[in-house]
PyMOL Python script that loads the backbone (N, CA, C, O; Angstrom):
from pymol import cmd

cmd.read_pdbstr("""\
ATOM      1  N   MET A   1     -22.513  62.831  86.219  1.00  0.00           N
ATOM      2  CA  MET A   1     -22.695  63.593  84.996  1.00  0.00           C
ATOM      3  C   MET A   1     -21.600  63.241  83.990  1.00  0.00           C
ATOM      4  O   MET A   1     -21.886  63.078  82.804  1.00  0.00           O
ATOM      5  N   THR A   2     -20.389  63.125  84.432  1.00  0.00           N
ATOM      6  CA  THR A   2     -19.285  62.796  83.532  1.00  0.00           C
ATOM      7  C   THR A   2     -19.505  61.445  82.866  1.00  0.00           C
ATOM      8  O   THR A   2     -19.224  61.286  81.678  1.00  0.00           O
ATOM      9  N   THR A   3     -20.002  60.474  83.618  1.00  0.00           N
ATOM     10  CA  THR A   3     -20.254  59.145  83.066  1.00  0.00           C
ATOM     11  C   THR A   3     -21.302  59.220  81.951  1.00  0.00           C
ATOM     12  O   THR A   3     -21.157  58.572  80.914  1.00  0.00           O
ATOM     13  N   ALA A   4     -22.329  59.993  82.163  1.00  0.00           N
ATOM     14  CA  ALA A   4     -23.389  60.132  81.157  1.00  0.00           C
ATOM     15  C   ALA A   4     -22.841  60.758  79.876  1.00  0.00           C
ATOM     16  O   ALA A   4     -23.163  60.310  78.775  1.00  0.00           O
ATOM     17  N   VAL A   5     -22.021  61.782  80.020  1.00  0.00           N
ATOM     18  CA  VAL A   5     -21.444  62.445  78.846  1.00  0.00           C
ATOM     19  C   VAL A   5     -20.515  61.492  78.115  1.00  0.00           C
ATOM     20  O   VAL A   5     -20.557  61.403  76.888  1.00  0.00           O
ATOM     21  N   ASN A   6     -19.676  60.779  78.858  1.00  0.00           N
ATOM     22  CA  ASN A   6     -18.763  59.816  78.227  1.00  0.00           C
ATOM     23  C   ASN A   6     -19.526  58.728  77.482  1.00  0.00           C
ATOM     24  O   ASN A   6     -19.156  58.353  76.369  1.00  0.00           O
ATOM     25  N   THR A   7     -20.578  58.229  78.089  1.00  0.00           N
ATOM     26  CA  THR A   7     -21.400  57.200  77.446  1.00  0.00           C
ATOM     27  C   THR A   7     -22.020  57.737  76.162  1.00  0.00           C
ATOM     28  O   THR A   7     -22.019  57.058  75.135  1.00  0.00           O
ATOM     29  N   PHE A   8     -22.545  58.944  76.220  1.00  0.00           N
ATOM     30  CA  PHE A   8     -23.138  59.570  75.046  1.00  0.00           C
ATOM     31  C   PHE A   8     -22.106  59.699  73.928  1.00  0.00           C
ATOM     32  O   PHE A   8     -22.376  59.333  72.784  1.00  0.00           O
ATOM     33  N   VAL A   9     -20.926  60.219  74.260  1.00  0.00           N
ATOM     34  CA  VAL A   9     -19.887  60.435  73.243  1.00  0.00           C
ATOM     35  C   VAL A   9     -19.454  59.105  72.630  1.00  0.00           C
ATOM     36  O   VAL A   9     -19.287  59.012  71.414  1.00  0.00           O
ATOM     37  N   ARG A  10     -19.272  58.087  73.450  1.00  0.00           N
ATOM     38  CA  ARG A  10     -18.866  56.776  72.929  1.00  0.00           C
ATOM     39  C   ARG A  10     -19.920  56.209  71.966  1.00  0.00           C
ATOM     40  O   ARG A  10     -19.588  55.715  70.889  1.00  0.00           O
ATOM     41  N   GLN A  11     -21.165  56.288  72.363  1.00  0.00           N
ATOM     42  CA  GLN A  11     -22.235  55.789  71.489  1.00  0.00           C
ATOM     43  C   GLN A  11     -22.327  56.613  70.222  1.00  0.00           C
ATOM     44  O   GLN A  11     -22.576  56.077  69.142  1.00  0.00           O
ATOM     45  N   ARG A  12     -22.129  57.902  70.350  1.00  0.00           N
ATOM     46  CA  ARG A  12     -22.160  58.794  69.177  1.00  0.00           C
ATOM     47  C   ARG A  12     -21.079  58.398  68.183  1.00  0.00           C
ATOM     48  O   ARG A  12     -21.333  58.322  66.981  1.00  0.00           O
ATOM     49  N   LEU A  13     -19.889  58.151  68.674  1.00  0.00           N
ATOM     50  CA  LEU A  13     -18.785  57.764  67.798  1.00  0.00           C
ATOM     51  C   LEU A  13     -19.011  56.380  67.189  1.00  0.00           C
ATOM     52  O   LEU A  13     -18.709  56.159  66.016  1.00  0.00           O
ATOM     53  N   ARG A  14     -19.533  55.466  67.971  1.00  0.00           N
ATOM     54  CA  ARG A  14     -19.746  54.105  67.504  1.00  0.00           C
ATOM     55  C   ARG A  14     -20.852  54.048  66.447  1.00  0.00           C
ATOM     56  O   ARG A  14     -20.706  53.356  65.439  1.00  0.00           O
ATOM     57  N   GLU A  15     -21.940  54.758  66.665  1.00  0.00           N
ATOM     58  CA  GLU A  15     -23.099  54.704  65.770  1.00  0.00           C
ATOM     59  C   GLU A  15     -23.051  55.743  64.646  1.00  0.00           C
ATOM     60  O   GLU A  15     -23.832  55.660  63.698  1.00  0.00           O
ATOM     61  N   GLU A  16     -22.152  56.707  64.742  1.00  0.00           N
ATOM     62  CA  GLU A  16     -22.029  57.800  63.778  1.00  0.00           C
ATOM     63  C   GLU A  16     -23.329  58.588  63.626  1.00  0.00           C
ATOM     64  O   GLU A  16     -23.637  59.113  62.556  1.00  0.00           O
ATOM     65  N   SER A  17     -24.060  58.653  64.693  1.00  0.00           N
ATOM     66  CA  SER A  17     -25.266  59.462  64.776  1.00  0.00           C
ATOM     67  C   SER A  17     -25.601  59.623  66.251  1.00  0.00           C
ATOM     68  O   SER A  17     -24.967  59.010  67.110  1.00  0.00           O
ATOM     69  N   ILE A  18     -26.595  60.446  66.539  1.00  0.00           N
ATOM     70  CA  ILE A  18     -26.982  60.566  67.943  1.00  0.00           C
ATOM     71  C   ILE A  18     -27.607  59.241  68.381  1.00  0.00           C
ATOM     72  O   ILE A  18     -28.345  58.628  67.610  1.00  0.00           O
ATOM     73  N   PRO A  19     -27.329  58.798  69.586  1.00  0.00           N
ATOM     74  CA  PRO A  19     -27.768  57.465  70.011  1.00  0.00           C
ATOM     75  C   PRO A  19     -29.211  57.392  70.519  1.00  0.00           C
ATOM     76  O   PRO A  19     -29.516  56.597  71.408  1.00  0.00           O
ATOM     77  N   PHE A  20     -30.075  58.200  69.967  1.00  0.00           N
ATOM     78  CA  PHE A  20     -31.488  58.155  70.335  1.00  0.00           C
ATOM     79  C   PHE A  20     -32.284  58.758  69.192  1.00  0.00           C
ATOM     80  O   PHE A  20     -31.736  59.470  68.350  1.00  0.00           O
ATOM     81  N   GLN A  21     -33.574  58.472  69.165  1.00  0.00           N
ATOM     82  CA  GLN A  21     -34.450  59.002  68.135  1.00  0.00           C
ATOM     83  C   GLN A  21     -35.037  60.340  68.568  1.00  0.00           C
ATOM     84  O   GLN A  21     -35.401  60.525  69.729  1.00  0.00           O
ATOM     85  N   VAL A  22     -35.122  61.248  67.640  1.00  0.00           N
ATOM     86  CA  VAL A  22     -35.774  62.525  67.889  1.00  0.00           C
ATOM     87  C   VAL A  22     -37.129  62.468  67.203  1.00  0.00           C
ATOM     88  O   VAL A  22     -37.213  62.318  65.984  1.00  0.00           O
ATOM     89  N   LYS A  23     -38.176  62.587  67.985  1.00  0.00           N
ATOM     90  CA  LYS A  23     -39.528  62.487  67.449  1.00  0.00           C
ATOM     91  C   LYS A  23     -40.259  63.812  67.644  1.00  0.00           C
ATOM     92  O   LYS A  23     -40.120  64.448  68.689  1.00  0.00           O
ATOM     93  N   PRO A  24     -41.034  64.230  66.650  1.00  0.00           N
ATOM     94  CA  PRO A  24     -41.811  65.459  66.826  1.00  0.00           C
ATOM     95  C   PRO A  24     -42.981  65.219  67.782  1.00  0.00           C
ATOM     96  O   PRO A  24     -43.452  64.094  67.945  1.00  0.00           O
ATOM     97  N   TYR A  25     -43.423  66.282  68.394  1.00  0.00           N
ATOM     98  CA  TYR A  25     -44.593  66.176  69.255  1.00  0.00           C
ATOM     99  C   TYR A  25     -45.808  65.834  68.407  1.00  0.00           C
ATOM    100  O   TYR A  25     -46.003  66.421  67.342  1.00  0.00           O
ATOM    101  N   ASP A  26     -46.614  64.906  68.858  1.00  0.00           N
ATOM    102  CA  ASP A  26     -47.813  64.512  68.113  1.00  0.00           C
ATOM    103  C   ASP A  26     -48.755  65.690  67.936  1.00  0.00           C
ATOM    104  O   ASP A  26     -49.362  65.852  66.877  1.00  0.00           O
ATOM    105  N   ASP A  27     -48.879  66.517  68.976  1.00  0.00           N
ATOM    106  CA  ASP A  27     -49.773  67.671  68.913  1.00  0.00           C
ATOM    107  C   ASP A  27     -49.305  68.635  67.824  1.00  0.00           C
ATOM    108  O   ASP A  27     -50.120  69.156  67.063  1.00  0.00           O
ATOM    109  N   TYR A  28     -48.019  68.868  67.751  1.00  0.00           N
ATOM    110  CA  TYR A  28     -47.457  69.751  66.726  1.00  0.00           C
ATOM    111  C   TYR A  28     -47.733  69.199  65.331  1.00  0.00           C
ATOM    112  O   TYR A  28     -48.119  69.929  64.418  1.00  0.00           O
ATOM    113  N   LYS A  29     -47.528  67.898  65.192  1.00  0.00           N
ATOM    114  CA  LYS A  29     -47.740  67.244  63.900  1.00  0.00           C
ATOM    115  C   LYS A  29     -49.213  67.362  63.474  1.00  0.00           C
ATOM    116  O   LYS A  29     -49.501  67.626  62.307  1.00  0.00           O
ATOM    117  N   ALA A  30     -50.122  67.169  64.400  1.00  0.00           N
ATOM    118  CA  ALA A  30     -51.555  67.268  64.100  1.00  0.00           C
ATOM    119  C   ALA A  30     -51.927  68.697  63.693  1.00  0.00           C
ATOM    120  O   ALA A  30     -52.702  68.896  62.757  1.00  0.00           O
ATOM    121  N   LYS A  31     -51.375  69.685  64.395  1.00  0.00           N
ATOM    122  CA  LYS A  31     -51.668  71.082  64.059  1.00  0.00           C
ATOM    123  C   LYS A  31     -51.084  71.450  62.703  1.00  0.00           C
ATOM    124  O   LYS A  31     -51.707  72.187  61.938  1.00  0.00           O
ATOM    125  N   LEU A  32     -49.905  70.947  62.403  1.00  0.00           N
ATOM    126  CA  LEU A  32     -49.299  71.206  61.104  1.00  0.00           C
ATOM    127  C   LEU A  32     -50.143  70.594  59.987  1.00  0.00           C
ATOM    128  O   LEU A  32     -50.374  71.236  58.962  1.00  0.00           O
ATOM    129  N   ASN A  33     -50.601  69.365  60.178  1.00  0.00           N
ATOM    130  CA  ASN A  33     -51.457  68.718  59.180  1.00  0.00           C
ATOM    131  C   ASN A  33     -52.765  69.478  58.986  1.00  0.00           C
ATOM    132  O   ASN A  33     -53.252  69.617  57.864  1.00  0.00           O
ATOM    133  N   GLN A  34     -53.327  69.967  60.084  1.00  0.00           N
ATOM    134  CA  GLN A  34     -54.562  70.747  60.005  1.00  0.00           C
ATOM    135  C   GLN A  34     -54.326  72.043  59.220  1.00  0.00           C
ATOM    136  O   GLN A  34     -55.145  72.430  58.386  1.00  0.00           O
ATOM    137  N   SER A  35     -53.209  72.701  59.493  1.00  0.00           N
ATOM    138  CA  SER A  35     -52.889  73.934  58.781  1.00  0.00           C
ATOM    139  C   SER A  35     -52.695  73.678  57.293  1.00  0.00           C
ATOM    140  O   SER A  35     -53.165  74.452  56.458  1.00  0.00           O
ATOM    141  N   LEU A  36     -52.006  72.599  56.963  1.00  0.00           N
ATOM    142  CA  LEU A  36     -51.806  72.255  55.556  1.00  0.00           C
ATOM    143  C   LEU A  36     -53.128  71.964  54.862  1.00  0.00           C
ATOM    144  O   LEU A  36     -53.332  72.366  53.716  1.00  0.00           O
ATOM    145  N   GLN A  37     -54.022  71.271  55.546  1.00  0.00           N
ATOM    146  CA  GLN A  37     -55.338  70.967  54.970  1.00  0.00           C
ATOM    147  C   GLN A  37     -56.119  72.249  54.731  1.00  0.00           C
ATOM    148  O   GLN A  37     -56.752  72.405  53.687  1.00  0.00           O
ATOM    149  N   GLN A  38     -56.079  73.174  55.697  1.00  0.00           N
ATOM    150  CA  GLN A  38     -56.781  74.443  55.541  1.00  0.00           C
ATOM    151  C   GLN A  38     -56.204  75.237  54.364  1.00  0.00           C
ATOM    152  O   GLN A  38     -56.949  75.855  53.603  1.00  0.00           O
ATOM    153  N   ALA A  39     -54.886  75.215  54.221  1.00  0.00           N
ATOM    154  CA  ALA A  39     -54.256  75.915  53.096  1.00  0.00           C
ATOM    155  C   ALA A  39     -54.676  75.284  51.773  1.00  0.00           C
ATOM    156  O   ALA A  39     -54.979  75.990  50.811  1.00  0.00           O
ATOM    157  N   ASN A  40     -54.694  73.961  51.727  1.00  0.00           N
ATOM    158  CA  ASN A  40     -55.110  73.262  50.506  1.00  0.00           C
ATOM    159  C   ASN A  40     -56.567  73.541  50.159  1.00  0.00           C
ATOM    160  O   ASN A  40     -56.938  73.558  48.985  1.00  0.00           O
ATOM    161  N   ASP A  41     -57.396  73.760  51.188  1.00  0.00           N
ATOM    162  CA  ASP A  41     -58.814  74.055  50.979  1.00  0.00           C
ATOM    163  C   ASP A  41     -59.059  75.536  50.678  1.00  0.00           C
ATOM    164  O   ASP A  41     -60.197  75.942  50.443  1.00  0.00           O
ATOM    165  N   GLY A  42     -57.993  76.343  50.683  1.00  0.00           N
ATOM    166  CA  GLY A  42     -58.132  77.768  50.406  1.00  0.00           C
ATOM    167  C   GLY A  42     -58.671  78.567  51.569  1.00  0.00           C
ATOM    168  O   GLY A  42     -59.151  79.685  51.382  1.00  0.00           O
ATOM    169  N   LYS A  43     -58.600  78.014  52.766  1.00  0.00           N
ATOM    170  CA  LYS A  43     -59.113  78.703  53.946  1.00  0.00           C
ATOM    171  C   LYS A  43     -57.995  79.524  54.599  1.00  0.00           C
ATOM    172  O   LYS A  43     -57.527  79.214  55.695  1.00  0.00           O
ATOM    173  N   LEU A  44     -57.589  80.569  53.896  1.00  0.00           N
ATOM    174  CA  LEU A  44     -56.512  81.419  54.382  1.00  0.00           C
ATOM    175  C   LEU A  44     -56.993  82.850  54.505  1.00  0.00           C
ATOM    176  O   LEU A  44     -57.814  83.311  53.712  1.00  0.00           O
ATOM    177  N   ILE A  45     -56.486  83.538  55.484  1.00  0.00           N
ATOM    178  CA  ILE A  45     -56.718  84.966  55.611  1.00  0.00           C
ATOM    179  C   ILE A  45     -55.338  85.604  55.616  1.00  0.00           C
ATOM    180  O   ILE A  45     -54.515  85.301  56.478  1.00  0.00           O
ATOM    181  N   SER A  46     -55.086  86.476  54.667  1.00  0.00           N
ATOM    182  CA  SER A  46     -53.780  87.125  54.636  1.00  0.00           C
ATOM    183  C   SER A  46     -53.901  88.529  55.199  1.00  0.00           C
ATOM    184  O   SER A  46     -54.843  89.261  54.895  1.00  0.00           O
ATOM    185  N   LEU A  47     -52.940  88.884  56.014  1.00  0.00           N
ATOM    186  CA  LEU A  47     -52.914  90.198  56.639  1.00  0.00           C
ATOM    187  C   LEU A  47     -51.563  90.838  56.365  1.00  0.00           C
ATOM    188  O   LEU A  47     -50.539  90.160  56.291  1.00  0.00           O
ATOM    189  N   SER A  48     -51.580  92.142  56.218  1.00  0.00           N
ATOM    190  CA  SER A  48     -50.318  92.853  56.065  1.00  0.00           C
ATOM    191  C   SER A  48     -49.650  92.974  57.434  1.00  0.00           C
ATOM    192  O   SER A  48     -50.283  92.757  58.467  1.00  0.00           O
ATOM    193  N   LEU A  49     -48.380  93.318  57.427  1.00  0.00           N
ATOM    194  CA  LEU A  49     -47.665  93.502  58.684  1.00  0.00           C
ATOM    195  C   LEU A  49     -48.301  94.626  59.504  1.00  0.00           C
ATOM    196  O   LEU A  49     -48.394  94.525  60.727  1.00  0.00           O
ATOM    197  N   ASP A  50     -48.732  95.680  58.844  1.00  0.00           N
ATOM    198  CA  ASP A  50     -49.399  96.787  59.541  1.00  0.00           C
ATOM    199  C   ASP A  50     -50.678  96.318  60.226  1.00  0.00           C
ATOM    200  O   ASP A  50     -50.959  96.704  61.360  1.00  0.00           O
ATOM    201  N   GLU A  51     -51.454  95.482  59.531  1.00  0.00           N
ATOM    202  CA  GLU A  51     -52.693  94.968  60.116  1.00  0.00           C
ATOM    203  C   GLU A  51     -52.401  94.086  61.323  1.00  0.00           C
ATOM    204  O   GLU A  51     -53.087  94.174  62.342  1.00  0.00           O
ATOM    205  N   LEU A  52     -51.389  93.242  61.209  1.00  0.00           N
ATOM    206  CA  LEU A  52     -51.023  92.380  62.340  1.00  0.00           C
ATOM    207  C   LEU A  52     -50.555  93.202  63.526  1.00  0.00           C
ATOM    208  O   LEU A  52     -50.916  92.912  64.667  1.00  0.00           O
ATOM    209  N   GLU A  53     -49.760  94.221  63.266  1.00  0.00           N
ATOM    210  CA  GLU A  53     -49.276  95.067  64.353  1.00  0.00           C
ATOM    211  C   GLU A  53     -50.414  95.838  65.004  1.00  0.00           C
ATOM    212  O   GLU A  53     -50.390  96.069  66.213  1.00  0.00           O
ATOM    213  N   SER A  54     -51.413  96.241  64.218  1.00  0.00           N
ATOM    214  CA  SER A  54     -52.549  96.964  64.798  1.00  0.00           C
ATOM    215  C   SER A  54     -53.373  96.064  65.710  1.00  0.00           C
ATOM    216  O   SER A  54     -53.998  96.548  66.654  1.00  0.00           O
ATOM    217  N   LEU A  55     -53.382  94.769  65.441  1.00  0.00           N
ATOM    218  CA  LEU A  55     -54.131  93.827  66.281  1.00  0.00           C
ATOM    219  C   LEU A  55     -53.423  93.525  67.592  1.00  0.00           C
ATOM    220  O   LEU A  55     -54.035  93.043  68.544  1.00  0.00           O
ATOM    221  N   GLU A  56     -52.139  93.811  67.631  1.00  0.00           N
ATOM    222  CA  GLU A  56     -51.331  93.503  68.803  1.00  0.00           C
ATOM    223  C   GLU A  56     -51.865  94.166  70.068  1.00  0.00           C
ATOM    224  O   GLU A  56     -51.847  93.568  71.144  1.00  0.00           O
ATOM    225  N   ASP A  57     -52.335  95.395  69.937  1.00  0.00           N
ATOM    226  CA  ASP A  57     -52.757  96.164  71.105  1.00  0.00           C
ATOM    227  C   ASP A  57     -54.267  96.188  71.308  1.00  0.00           C
ATOM    228  O   ASP A  57     -54.764  96.964  72.124  1.00  0.00           O
ATOM    229  N   THR A  58     -54.996  95.360  70.590  1.00  0.00           N
ATOM    230  CA  THR A  58     -56.452  95.364  70.724  1.00  0.00           C
ATOM    231  C   THR A  58     -56.898  94.221  71.615  1.00  0.00           C
ATOM    232  O   THR A  58     -56.143  93.284  71.877  1.00  0.00           O
ATOM    233  N   ASN A  59     -58.136  94.312  72.077  1.00  0.00           N
ATOM    234  CA  ASN A  59     -58.660  93.223  72.901  1.00  0.00           C
ATOM    235  C   ASN A  59     -59.162  92.092  72.005  1.00  0.00           C
ATOM    236  O   ASN A  59     -59.249  92.253  70.788  1.00  0.00           O
ATOM    237  N   THR A  60     -59.485  90.972  72.596  1.00  0.00           N
ATOM    238  CA  THR A  60     -59.865  89.772  71.857  1.00  0.00           C
ATOM    239  C   THR A  60     -61.109  89.983  70.998  1.00  0.00           C
ATOM    240  O   THR A  60     -61.156  89.520  69.858  1.00  0.00           O
ATOM    241  N   ASP A  61     -62.113  90.673  71.528  1.00  0.00           N
ATOM    242  CA  ASP A  61     -63.347  90.892  70.772  1.00  0.00           C
ATOM    243  C   ASP A  61     -63.095  91.698  69.505  1.00  0.00           C
ATOM    244  O   ASP A  61     -63.650  91.390  68.450  1.00  0.00           O
ATOM    245  N   THR A  62     -62.269  92.719  69.605  1.00  0.00           N
ATOM    246  CA  THR A  62     -61.946  93.543  68.441  1.00  0.00           C
ATOM    247  C   THR A  62     -61.200  92.723  67.404  1.00  0.00           C
ATOM    248  O   THR A  62     -61.472  92.826  66.208  1.00  0.00           O
ATOM    249  N   THR A  63     -60.272  91.921  67.855  1.00  0.00           N
ATOM    250  CA  THR A  63     -59.494  91.074  66.950  1.00  0.00           C
ATOM    251  C   THR A  63     -60.397  90.077  66.248  1.00  0.00           C
ATOM    252  O   THR A  63     -60.296  89.903  65.034  1.00  0.00           O
ATOM    253  N   LEU A  64     -61.278  89.420  66.988  1.00  0.00           N
ATOM    254  CA  LEU A  64     -62.194  88.449  66.387  1.00  0.00           C
ATOM    255  C   LEU A  64     -63.123  89.107  65.378  1.00  0.00           C
ATOM    256  O   LEU A  64     -63.397  88.541  64.320  1.00  0.00           O
ATOM    257  N   GLU A  65     -63.600  90.284  65.697  1.00  0.00           N
ATOM    258  CA  GLU A  65     -64.471  91.008  64.769  1.00  0.00           C
ATOM    259  C   GLU A  65     -63.721  91.363  63.490  1.00  0.00           C
ATOM    260  O   GLU A  65     -64.260  91.225  62.391  1.00  0.00           O
ATOM    261  N   PHE A  66     -62.491  91.816  63.632  1.00  0.00           N
ATOM    262  CA  PHE A  66     -61.668  92.132  62.468  1.00  0.00           C
ATOM    263  C   PHE A  66     -61.467  90.891  61.598  1.00  0.00           C
ATOM    264  O   PHE A  66     -61.593  90.963  60.376  1.00  0.00           O
ATOM    265  N   LEU A  67     -61.157  89.760  62.219  1.00  0.00           N
ATOM    266  CA  LEU A  67     -60.921  88.529  61.468  1.00  0.00           C
ATOM    267  C   LEU A  67     -62.196  88.030  60.785  1.00  0.00           C
ATOM    268  O   LEU A  67     -62.139  87.516  59.668  1.00  0.00           O
ATOM    269  N   LYS A  68     -63.349  88.179  61.452  1.00  0.00           N
ATOM    270  CA  LYS A  68     -64.617  87.800  60.827  1.00  0.00           C
ATOM    271  C   LYS A  68     -64.884  88.646  59.581  1.00  0.00           C
ATOM    272  O   LYS A  68     -65.340  88.135  58.558  1.00  0.00           O
ATOM    273  N   THR A  69     -64.594  89.943  59.680  1.00  0.00           N
ATOM    274  CA  THR A  69     -64.780  90.841  58.545  1.00  0.00           C
ATOM    275  C   THR A  69     -63.870  90.443  57.400  1.00  0.00           C
ATOM    276  O   THR A  69     -64.299  90.405  56.247  1.00  0.00           O
ATOM    277  N   ARG A  70     -62.610  90.144  57.712  1.00  0.00           N
ATOM    278  CA  ARG A  70     -61.660  89.733  56.680  1.00  0.00           C
ATOM    279  C   ARG A  70     -62.087  88.404  56.037  1.00  0.00           C
ATOM    280  O   ARG A  70     -61.924  88.205  54.833  1.00  0.00           O
ATOM    281  N   ARG A  71     -62.632  87.507  56.854  1.00  0.00           N
ATOM    282  CA  ARG A  71     -63.088  86.225  56.326  1.00  0.00           C
ATOM    283  C   ARG A  71     -64.222  86.437  55.334  1.00  0.00           C
ATOM    284  O   ARG A  71     -64.237  85.822  54.268  1.00  0.00           O
ATOM    285  N   LYS A  72     -65.171  87.302  55.674  1.00  0.00           N
ATOM    286  CA  LYS A  72     -66.277  87.581  54.771  1.00  0.00           C
ATOM    287  C   LYS A  72     -65.778  88.201  53.470  1.00  0.00           C
ATOM    288  O   LYS A  72     -66.243  87.857  52.384  1.00  0.00           O
ATOM    289  N   GLU A  73     -64.817  89.129  53.600  1.00  0.00           N
ATOM    290  CA  GLU A  73     -64.254  89.777  52.406  1.00  0.00           C
ATOM    291  C   GLU A  73     -63.544  88.766  51.510  1.00  0.00           C
ATOM    292  O   GLU A  73     -63.535  88.901  50.287  1.00  0.00           O
ATOM    293  N   SER A  74     -62.951  87.753  52.135  1.00  0.00           N
ATOM    294  CA  SER A  74     -62.209  86.736  51.378  1.00  0.00           C
ATOM    295  C   SER A  74     -63.141  85.689  50.785  1.00  0.00           C
ATOM    296  O   SER A  74     -62.714  84.870  49.971  1.00  0.00           O
ATOM    297  N   GLY A  75     -64.412  85.705  51.186  1.00  0.00           N
ATOM    298  CA  GLY A  75     -65.374  84.719  50.677  1.00  0.00           C
ATOM    299  C   GLY A  75     -65.260  83.369  51.343  1.00  0.00           C
ATOM    300  O   GLY A  75     -65.673  82.364  50.765  1.00  0.00           O
ATOM    301  N   LEU A  76     -64.709  83.319  52.544  1.00  0.00           N
ATOM    302  CA  LEU A  76     -64.577  82.038  53.266  1.00  0.00           C
ATOM    303  C   LEU A  76     -65.731  81.825  54.211  1.00  0.00           C
ATOM    304  O   LEU A  76     -65.786  80.805  54.898  1.00  0.00           O
TER     305      LEU A  76
END
""", "prot")
cmd.dss("prot")
cmd.show_as("cartoon", "prot")
cmd.util.cbc("prot")
cmd.orient("prot")
């Protein structure tokens, strides 16, 4: 373990950055792009904090029904 840490620190000092690339998860990137596209298309449902908290304790069917109703009200 000590050797690994020493190697990391030496490379860090030599390169003046972390000695490896940090890459985002492809799945995360795809979901983010999808969300951005939906936002650009106006496919958003906004809920108040009270509405979100009320959904916390409901079952899936009730939540889906609520969201369908909100979608219709929003014209989506």
